[in-house]
TITIKOL-288871 format. One line per 8 residues: their letters; for each residue x, y, z of C-alpha. Coordinates in Angstrom, 3 decimals, padded with zeros to 6 digits, always signed. Layout:
<nodes>
A> X/Y/Z  ... .
</nodes>
This chain:
<nodes>
MANSSFDM> +196.443/+036.383/+068.939  +198.865/+033.407/+068.772  +198.686/+032.488/+072.639  +195.921/+033.704/+075.031  +196.791/+031.490/+077.947  +199.643/+032.247/+080.397  +200.655/+031.225/+083.851  +200.519/+034.815/+084.929 .
IVLGGGPA> +198.845/+038.048/+083.680  +200.315/+041.305/+084.892  +198.128/+044.372/+084.535  +200.582/+047.222/+084.287  +204.263/+047.508/+083.055  +205.591/+049.717/+085.504  +208.336/+049.192/+088.277  +206.012/+046.722/+090.080 .
GYPAAIRA> +204.650/+044.933/+087.102  +207.522/+044.263/+084.871  +209.858/+042.924/+087.597  +206.980/+040.514/+088.592  +207.037/+039.199/+085.036  +210.842/+038.854/+084.798  +211.020/+036.902/+088.162  +208.187/+034.692/+087.017 .
TQLGLTAV> +209.851/+033.750/+083.983  +213.073/+033.187/+085.826  +211.200/+030.645/+087.956  +209.702/+028.797/+084.775  +206.446/+030.445/+084.436  +204.912/+032.079/+081.432  +203.825/+035.716/+081.602  +201.926/+038.458/+079.689 .
VIERDKLG> +202.229/+042.138/+080.589  +199.259/+044.358/+079.560  +200.290/+048.088/+079.509  +198.212/+050.812/+077.929  +201.151/+053.181/+077.542  +205.011/+052.903/+077.590  +206.725/+050.041/+079.591  +208.259/+051.450/+082.741 .
GVCVNIGC> +205.264/+053.165/+083.926  +205.122/+056.544/+085.587  +208.528/+056.171/+087.157  +210.496/+055.712/+083.887  +208.354/+057.877/+081.506  +206.875/+060.785/+083.528  +208.234/+060.484/+086.969  +211.504/+059.409/+088.713 .
IPTKALLH> +213.827/+059.149/+085.923  +213.069/+062.399/+083.795  +212.905/+064.273/+087.071  +216.312/+063.301/+088.066  +217.688/+064.272/+084.604  +216.189/+067.751/+085.309  +217.588/+067.889/+088.877  +221.047/+067.150/+087.353 .
SASTANVI> +220.719/+070.127/+084.980  +219.520/+072.237/+087.839  +222.441/+071.225/+090.219  +224.969/+071.827/+087.416  +223.601/+075.293/+086.759  +223.683/+076.127/+090.477  +227.245/+074.868/+090.773  +228.463/+076.893/+087.884 .
RTEAKELG> +226.709/+080.015/+089.077  +227.749/+079.774/+092.718  +231.054/+077.795/+092.921  +232.886/+078.064/+089.527  +235.004/+081.048/+090.424  +235.957/+079.661/+093.839  +236.839/+076.427/+092.110  +239.133/+078.124/+089.851 .
IQVGEVTT> +236.993/+078.068/+086.775  +236.343/+081.064/+084.651  +232.874/+081.288/+083.001  +230.784/+083.995/+081.172  +227.322/+084.814/+082.114  +225.177/+081.647/+082.879  +222.028/+081.272/+081.001  +219.562/+078.309/+081.213 .
DYGVAMKR> +217.074/+076.805/+078.721  +214.490/+074.688/+080.270  +213.289/+073.331/+076.798  +216.791/+072.110/+076.079  +217.007/+070.388/+079.565  +213.575/+068.967/+079.176  +214.370/+067.300/+075.738  +217.498/+065.690/+077.443 .
SRKVAEQN> +215.319/+064.295/+080.050  +213.050/+062.924/+077.487  +215.857/+061.167/+075.847  +216.920/+059.719/+079.150  +213.320/+058.400/+079.856  +213.114/+056.992/+076.383  +216.364/+055.025/+076.823  +215.098/+053.548/+080.058 .
SKGVEFLM> +211.671/+052.538/+078.536  +213.400/+050.990/+075.573  +215.588/+049.121/+078.132  +212.395/+047.549/+079.622  +211.332/+046.605/+076.217  +214.672/+044.746/+075.755  +214.276/+043.015/+079.068  +210.702/+041.710/+078.070 .
KKNKITVV> +212.156/+040.250/+074.831  +215.279/+038.793/+076.629  +213.007/+037.032/+079.111  +210.488/+036.064/+076.474  +207.733/+037.850/+078.075  +204.668/+038.807/+075.890  +203.668/+042.338/+075.993  +200.252/+043.470/+074.969 .
KGTGALTS> +199.504/+047.092/+074.337  +196.112/+048.070/+075.496  +193.793/+048.710/+078.473  +193.073/+045.497/+080.458  +190.068/+044.680/+082.667  +189.274/+041.617/+084.719  +186.109/+039.821/+083.420  +186.612/+037.024/+086.263 .
KNTVQVGS> +189.276/+036.116/+088.704  +191.489/+034.521/+086.051  +190.477/+036.175/+082.723  +191.460/+039.820/+081.414  +189.812/+041.514/+078.577  +192.024/+043.728/+076.226  +189.751/+045.267/+073.504  +188.186/+042.224/+071.714 .
DTYTATKA> +190.702/+039.702/+073.036  +190.597/+037.685/+076.135  +193.497/+036.370/+078.129  +193.417/+033.469/+080.625  +195.710/+033.045/+083.593  +196.170/+029.337/+084.621  +197.924/+030.527/+087.983  +197.378/+034.118/+088.911 .
VVIATGSR> +196.421/+037.703/+087.836  +198.698/+040.455/+089.248  +197.236/+044.075/+089.368  +199.997/+046.665/+089.099  +198.022/+049.551/+087.576  +199.902/+052.258/+089.524  +198.671/+055.754/+090.360  +198.339/+059.153/+088.773 .
TKGIPPVG> +198.543/+062.847/+089.929  +195.265/+064.641/+091.058  +194.103/+068.143/+091.710  +191.851/+069.652/+094.435  +188.638/+070.279/+092.802  +186.588/+071.702/+095.762  +188.762/+074.815/+096.037  +188.934/+075.297/+092.210 .
LEVNGTTV> +192.148/+073.707/+091.588  +191.285/+071.257/+088.870  +194.030/+070.438/+086.541  +193.644/+072.012/+083.077  +197.056/+071.346/+081.647  +197.869/+074.894/+081.032  +197.733/+077.173/+083.996  +196.964/+074.328/+086.709 .
ITSDEALF> +199.429/+071.513/+085.903  +200.855/+068.322/+087.289  +204.358/+067.045/+087.241  +203.197/+065.203/+083.942  +202.732/+068.611/+082.170  +205.764/+070.093/+083.987  +208.053/+067.527/+082.337  +207.034/+068.669/+079.049 .
LEAAPKTL> +207.303/+072.447/+079.139  +209.197/+074.118/+076.554  +210.190/+077.008/+078.825  +210.340/+077.699/+082.495  +207.378/+079.924/+083.756  +208.244/+083.303/+085.187  +206.251/+082.571/+088.423  +205.178/+079.234/+089.632 .
AIVGAGAV> +203.153/+078.098/+092.787  +203.641/+074.485/+093.867  +200.983/+073.040/+096.038  +202.461/+070.305/+098.177  +206.068/+070.262/+099.590  +206.489/+066.519/+099.776  +209.244/+064.992/+097.548  +207.576/+065.845/+094.247 .
GSEFADIF> +206.903/+069.509/+095.194  +210.391/+069.999/+096.656  +212.203/+068.524/+093.709  +210.162/+070.662/+091.193  +210.858/+073.860/+093.452  +214.549/+072.940/+093.096  +214.388/+072.542/+089.436  +212.402/+075.548/+088.341 .
NAFGTEVT> +214.313/+077.935/+090.874  +217.617/+076.920/+089.067  +215.984/+077.676/+085.677  +215.052/+081.335/+086.963  +211.507/+080.845/+087.968  +210.061/+082.686/+090.968  +208.847/+079.825/+092.976  +206.346/+079.817/+095.854 .
LIEAMPRV> +206.155/+076.330/+097.612  +203.006/+075.740/+099.644  +202.504/+073.044/+102.261  +199.352/+072.448/+104.450  +201.374/+070.495/+107.122  +203.540/+072.532/+109.491  +206.703/+071.889/+107.550  +208.228/+070.941/+104.073 .
LPIEDAEA> +208.788/+067.311/+103.535  +206.384/+066.577/+106.447  +206.943/+062.809/+106.536  +210.652/+063.209/+107.157  +212.530/+064.006/+110.368  +211.925/+067.666/+111.522  +215.585/+068.453/+111.488  +215.882/+067.321/+107.954 .
SDVIAKSF> +212.847/+069.452/+107.004  +214.441/+072.482/+108.872  +217.637/+072.095/+106.680  +215.881/+071.965/+103.419  +213.419/+074.819/+104.230  +216.534/+077.091/+105.187  +218.369/+076.014/+102.099  +215.370/+076.743/+099.899 .
KKRGINVL> +214.899/+080.253/+101.432  +218.593/+080.976/+100.915  +218.139/+080.267/+097.281  +215.137/+082.708/+096.996  +212.201/+080.063/+097.041  +209.200/+081.451/+098.975  +208.382/+078.682/+101.470  +204.870/+078.699/+102.947 .
AGVKVVKA> +204.215/+075.928/+105.513  +201.139/+075.321/+107.704  +199.150/+077.075/+104.891  +195.787/+076.000/+103.400  +194.494/+076.833/+100.014  +190.822/+077.915/+100.523  +190.078/+079.209/+097.042  +191.665/+079.466/+093.564 .
DVAKDGVT> +190.821/+081.863/+090.736  +192.017/+080.209/+087.559  +192.308/+082.472/+084.531  +193.690/+081.965/+080.896  +197.192/+083.766/+081.842  +197.397/+082.780/+085.503  +196.166/+081.724/+088.801  +195.444/+083.617/+092.087 .
LHLEVGGK> +195.571/+081.368/+095.319  +193.869/+082.479/+098.319  +195.514/+081.031/+101.304  +194.841/+080.728/+105.056  +197.678/+081.319/+107.352  +197.075/+081.262/+111.089  +193.692/+082.709/+110.752  +194.642/+085.277/+108.380 .
TQTVQAEK> +194.335/+085.196/+104.624  +196.883/+086.215/+101.917  +197.087/+085.715/+098.056  +199.655/+084.291/+095.812  +199.606/+085.075/+092.110  +201.438/+082.817/+089.558  +201.693/+082.225/+085.974  +201.150/+078.487/+086.733 .
VLMAAGRA> +200.218/+076.229/+089.670  +201.896/+072.844/+089.929  +199.818/+070.305/+091.870  +202.013/+068.070/+093.989  +199.560/+067.236/+096.703  +199.207/+063.394/+096.491  +198.212/+060.716/+093.978  +195.212/+058.797/+093.213 .
VNTEDIGL> +195.443/+055.020/+092.579  +194.229/+053.531/+089.338  +191.525/+051.271/+090.331  +188.745/+052.335/+088.208  +187.477/+050.471/+085.216  +189.801/+047.414/+085.653  +187.052/+044.997/+086.668  +187.509/+044.944/+090.412 .
EKAGIKLT> +183.763/+044.746/+091.127  +183.298/+042.104/+088.699  +185.897/+039.985/+090.034  +184.847/+040.672/+093.702  +187.966/+042.335/+094.778  +187.641/+044.408/+097.929  +189.269/+047.929/+098.508  +190.419/+049.417/+101.872 .
DRGFIQID> +188.578/+052.472/+103.387  +191.400/+054.500/+101.808  +190.732/+053.152/+098.372  +193.639/+050.870/+097.841  +193.270/+047.254/+097.018  +193.035/+045.072/+100.038  +195.828/+042.645/+100.405  +197.358/+039.978/+102.559 .
PATLQTSV> +200.713/+041.604/+103.510  +202.409/+038.223/+103.567  +201.215/+036.965/+100.122  +200.033/+040.138/+098.498  +196.951/+038.262/+097.512  +193.661/+040.236/+097.365  +190.275/+039.196/+098.825  +189.873/+036.901/+095.725 .
AGVYAIGD> +192.173/+033.817/+095.615  +194.538/+033.861/+092.539  +194.354/+037.707/+092.130  +197.243/+039.625/+093.533  +197.886/+043.509/+093.928  +201.377/+045.096/+093.952  +202.848/+048.738/+093.885  +200.791/+051.860/+094.497 .
VAGPPMLA> +197.448/+050.366/+094.120  +198.255/+047.904/+097.157  +198.911/+050.811/+099.575  +201.708/+052.971/+100.764  +204.455/+053.706/+100.728  +203.806/+054.741/+097.071  +207.477/+054.370/+095.853  +208.980/+052.508/+092.841 .
HKGTREGI> +211.398/+050.436/+094.824  +208.598/+049.231/+097.190  +206.635/+048.085/+094.040  +209.674/+046.397/+092.537  +210.339/+044.336/+095.747  +206.615/+043.413/+095.773  +206.717/+042.366/+092.227  +209.695/+039.982/+092.799 .
HVAEVIAG> +207.955/+038.658/+096.047  +204.567/+037.944/+094.409  +206.141/+036.048/+091.520  +207.902/+033.930/+093.965  +204.719/+033.246/+095.918  +202.873/+032.459/+092.703  +205.700/+029.999/+091.698  +205.239/+028.194/+095.024 .
HHPKAIDY> +208.073/+029.527/+096.883  +208.005/+030.939/+100.490  +209.829/+034.255/+100.315  +210.618/+036.212/+103.436  +207.906/+038.598/+104.270  +208.490/+042.208/+103.122  +209.547/+044.612/+105.834  +207.489/+047.684/+105.150 .
SNVPSVTY> +209.213/+049.550/+108.106  +212.537/+049.235/+106.222  +211.800/+050.961/+102.909  +213.967/+053.867/+102.363  +212.526/+057.165/+101.435  +214.548/+059.773/+099.313  +214.002/+063.298/+098.073  +216.393/+064.329/+095.276 .
CHPEVASI> +216.468/+068.029/+095.726  +219.839/+069.664/+096.621  +220.872/+068.708/+099.357  +219.308/+065.393/+099.079  +217.271/+063.922/+101.889  +217.093/+060.148/+102.511  +215.770/+058.211/+105.598  +215.107/+054.810/+106.963 .
GLTEEQAK> +213.100/+053.639/+109.912  +211.699/+056.016/+112.661  +211.776/+059.688/+112.894  +212.875/+061.030/+116.306  +209.216/+062.181/+116.861  +207.995/+058.610/+116.034  +210.406/+057.014/+118.368  +209.346/+059.359/+121.145 .
EKGHDYQV> +205.670/+058.567/+120.444  +206.386/+054.937/+120.513  +207.900/+055.182/+123.924  +211.445/+053.958/+122.811  +214.367/+054.867/+125.282  +216.547/+056.118/+122.593  +219.937/+058.090/+122.017  +220.417/+060.422/+119.033 .
GRFPLSAN> +223.909/+060.572/+117.333  +224.540/+063.485/+114.791  +227.494/+064.350/+112.539  +227.382/+067.447/+110.518  +228.773/+067.518/+106.961  +230.690/+070.553/+107.710  +233.119/+068.443/+109.708  +233.437/+065.826/+107.008 .
GRARASNE> +236.724/+066.113/+104.838  +235.108/+064.815/+101.658  +232.234/+067.147/+101.964  +234.490/+070.222/+102.453  +236.567/+069.375/+099.478  +233.343/+068.813/+097.368  +231.901/+072.008/+098.633  +228.915/+070.156/+099.967 .
TEGFVKVI> +228.985/+070.833/+103.602  +225.061/+071.429/+104.055  +223.435/+068.782/+106.017  +224.068/+065.992/+108.510  +223.733/+062.308/+109.332  +221.483/+061.403/+112.260  +221.138/+058.079/+113.757  +218.657/+057.026/+116.335 .
RDKKYGEI> +219.662/+054.083/+118.453  +217.827/+051.971/+121.133  +219.857/+052.565/+124.278  +219.437/+049.098/+125.634  +220.287/+046.972/+122.597  +221.991/+049.325/+120.172  +219.331/+048.768/+117.658  +219.120/+051.300/+114.796 .
LGAHIVSG> +215.551/+052.730/+115.175  +215.930/+055.205/+112.367  +218.635/+057.099/+110.413  +218.232/+060.475/+108.515  +220.809/+061.937/+106.109  +220.758/+065.415/+104.429  +223.604/+065.672/+102.235  +224.900/+065.585/+098.628 .
HASEMIHE> +224.615/+061.950/+097.421  +222.386/+061.280/+100.651  +220.409/+058.836/+098.118  +223.531/+056.598/+097.779  +224.682/+056.910/+101.470  +221.444/+055.611/+102.968  +221.880/+052.078/+101.890  +224.740/+051.286/+104.327 .
LVVARTNE> +221.951/+051.847/+106.985  +219.222/+050.100/+105.145  +221.427/+047.035/+105.050  +222.290/+047.441/+108.646  +218.744/+047.662/+109.733  +217.688/+044.655/+107.397  +220.441/+042.567/+109.123  +219.609/+043.940/+112.438 .
YTVEEVDL> +223.183/+045.291/+113.033  +223.865/+047.465/+115.974  +225.528/+051.057/+115.986  +228.574/+049.257/+117.421  +228.694/+046.861/+114.289  +228.396/+049.853/+111.892  +231.468/+051.376/+113.664  +233.445/+048.162/+113.349 .
AIHAHPTL> +233.213/+048.503/+109.518  +236.172/+050.495/+108.475  +234.880/+053.456/+106.299  +237.352/+054.634/+103.483  +238.905/+058.105/+103.968  +237.726/+060.679/+102.782  +234.289/+059.791/+102.084  +230.893/+061.213/+102.788 .
SEAIAEAA> +230.021/+057.777/+104.374  +232.526/+058.386/+107.212  +229.762/+060.794/+108.539  +227.681/+057.657/+109.034  +230.304/+055.843/+111.209  +230.708/+059.147/+113.281  +226.982/+059.568/+113.730  +226.898/+055.953/+115.037 .
LDSLGRAV> +229.883/+056.653/+117.399  +228.102/+059.978/+118.428  +225.089/+057.996/+119.564  +227.478/+056.172/+121.861  +229.023/+059.324/+122.921  +232.258/+058.450/+121.328  +232.435/+060.719/+118.117  +235.910/+061.526/+117.109 .
HI> +235.722/+064.335/+114.679  +233.311/+066.717/+116.536 .
</nodes>
């Protein structure tokens, strides 16, 4: 161990931890990243990146099946092979992880492979080695998938799996029940349906994608049902019979019971944070009543001076891009700068199923609950020239504006490429633009983004193309 003392020690090399180290070195600090697995964390290795690679395969298969003939393309019988798609997704993940390794070397950041634990507020033990932080320790240990043990749904890696195991399957199962219809569950429903699996998507809340605007949820539910996905919302799993060759789920629906049998059950009902065995108690670091590390939202410092927490362990939203922003922010704080506070109300949410769902700010229901005097503007993709040309007319853009000041309270997009379109509205909200100012920006024609301008106009009662 050539050097055991650094300005900053980062526990975890995921999308929160490694940007913190990079920004620290840009500001002249020395940093070490301690990572027990591969750099890039869950997102790069067993989360965002490989899942999006599989979703691309799924989308391509669906387009060939349903649109090729109409597009003037003649193909034979379409067959799919999940194993091949899985291997491609692994290559994509490996490329991204190696990219993070390159960034560590480029920025002269020391990387230590192993499990780290705080032994005091400024020392971290990794095996038999001790590392000392002269300025700060940053905890970025992330989160993991979880099961529902009380009803018998403990993850066993074979018949009861998580997204982790799903990403390594050699073949798509014949039948699959997915518990949880949030972003992860909906994305895997999309993937496995495209690869020929009979999918049942189960959600305890009244609708799929329960944190999204109700109109967006409705479009996705209808789209899924049209493609043969069995969508069960407002359903509670009360018992599970797990066997070697499959699982029987006992469900409670409106006071009645029903069963669903599947070869595998994929657990997508939330995540657990990685706060165990990292020395929090020894360092005196407090947790919130929900089990996250307690932080000062302005500085991201924990209850112990000189120790900071970022990413999933620091609380929701548990999103990679939120963690990245926190990583950059905390490095600037540690370096003595005074960065602008993170606006947690302006973190975009995206689900990458087809069509995609993207949102920012308040849902209409939330705007109503908060007592806002608001006006909604909508524009259907079916009226958009680019969407028609691309055969992607499913969905809409919805803008919720404050009537008095024109402030954009929230925006919701269901569309192909919604994940790319939403950022115009993220920038608008970040800079406090009004819907009138969004309209003043000339949108190229024909583009999907024209639907944003039209929705803004519709909130003013001035839509042109509907």
